[in-house]
N, C-alpha and C positions, 0 to 999 in steps of 0.2 A: 504494500499499500504506500509506502513512502515514495516510490517512483511515480505513482499517479499524482500525489501531492506536489512533487517537484515539477512535473510537467505542467500541472495546472497553474502553479505559480509563475513559471516561465511564460505561459500563455498570457497571464494577466499583466506581466511586465511589458508586453507588446502593445498594450492598449494606449492609443493616443486620441484624445478628444478632438472633435472637429471644431474649426473656428466657427463661431456663430455668424449668421447672416447679418448684414448691416440693418440698422433700424430704418424703417420707412421715413422718408422725408415728410415733414408736416405739409399739409396742403397750403398753398399760398392764400393769403387773405382775399385775394382777387377772385380765385376759384370758388371759395366758400361764399363770397358775396354774390357772385354770378349765379350760383346754384340756388341761393336763397331768393333772389329776385325772380328766377325762373319758376319756382314753386309758388311764390306769392302772386305772380302774374296769372298762373294757371288757376289758383284758388279765386282770384278776383274775377277772372273770366267765367268761372262756373257760377259764382254769386250773381254776376250781372245777368247771365243767360237765364238763371233761375228766376230772377226778379222780373225780367222781360216777360218770360212765360206766364208767370203768376199774374202780371198786370193784364196780359192778353186774355187770360181766362176770366178774370174778374170783370173786365170791361166789355167782354163779348156779349152782345145782345142775343137774348133767346130767340130762336126762330119762331115765326108766326105759324100757328097751327090752323090749318083750314078746317072748318067745321064739317064740310061735306066729305072730306076724305075718310074720316073716322066712320061715318055711317056707310061708306061704300065697301068696307071690308067684308061684311057678310055676302054681298053679291059676288065678290071676287072668289070667295071660297065655294060658292054653290054653283058657279057657272059651268061645272062638269070637268074642269081641268084639274089635274092633280096638283098638290102643293109641292113645289120644287124649291131649291135653295134660291134660285133667281127670283121667284114670286115671293118667297118669304122675306128676302132682303127688300124687295120693292115695297111690300106691305109695311115692313119695319121702318122704312124711310118716310112713309106717310102717317104713321100713327104718332101720337104725342109721347107714348112711352112703351117699353117693352111689356110692362104689366097690363096695359090697355090692350095690346095686341093679343097676348095670351088669353086674357079674359074674353075678349071678343071671339077669338077662335074657339074657345071652349064652350061658350054659351050659345053661339050661333052656327055651330058646325052642323052640317046635314050630310047624309050619306049621298054618295055619288052613284047614280044608277048605272048598273053594268050593262054593256052591249048585250044584245040577244045571243044566246048560246054560251054565255060566260057565266061561271058560278064563283061566288066568293069562297075562299078558303076558310074564312072565319065562320061563315054560315054553314058550310058543310061540316066542319069540326063541331059546331054547336049541336048538330043533330046526332052525333055519336054518343052512345050511352056507355059510360065508363063504370065498371063495377070496382069498387074499392074493397 
């Protein structure tokens, strides 16, 4: 065992620490100041744009709602054409609110007559007697 200790001691004597890396140079005052003004300018731009947007929202006049368009909704739903995304969007543009549109569709909906020779899947399924 003494040979192992001597070899280990010789190995440790070969150790030489590395020189440390130089410290980073401090940023110049000019770079720090430029970065501060960049962030301050960006923050000011965000505040100004937010203020302008808020003023536009508050000063925007509400659109006038025509009284005859609201009463025309049931006619549109019962003219025999199916309700599509396009027609739903057009109806939404004409109504005073989404709630009014949904209420009007719910309370004034009528079944669309099927062409001759066609059957409704819901009507056929309702005839089926299910035993539980």
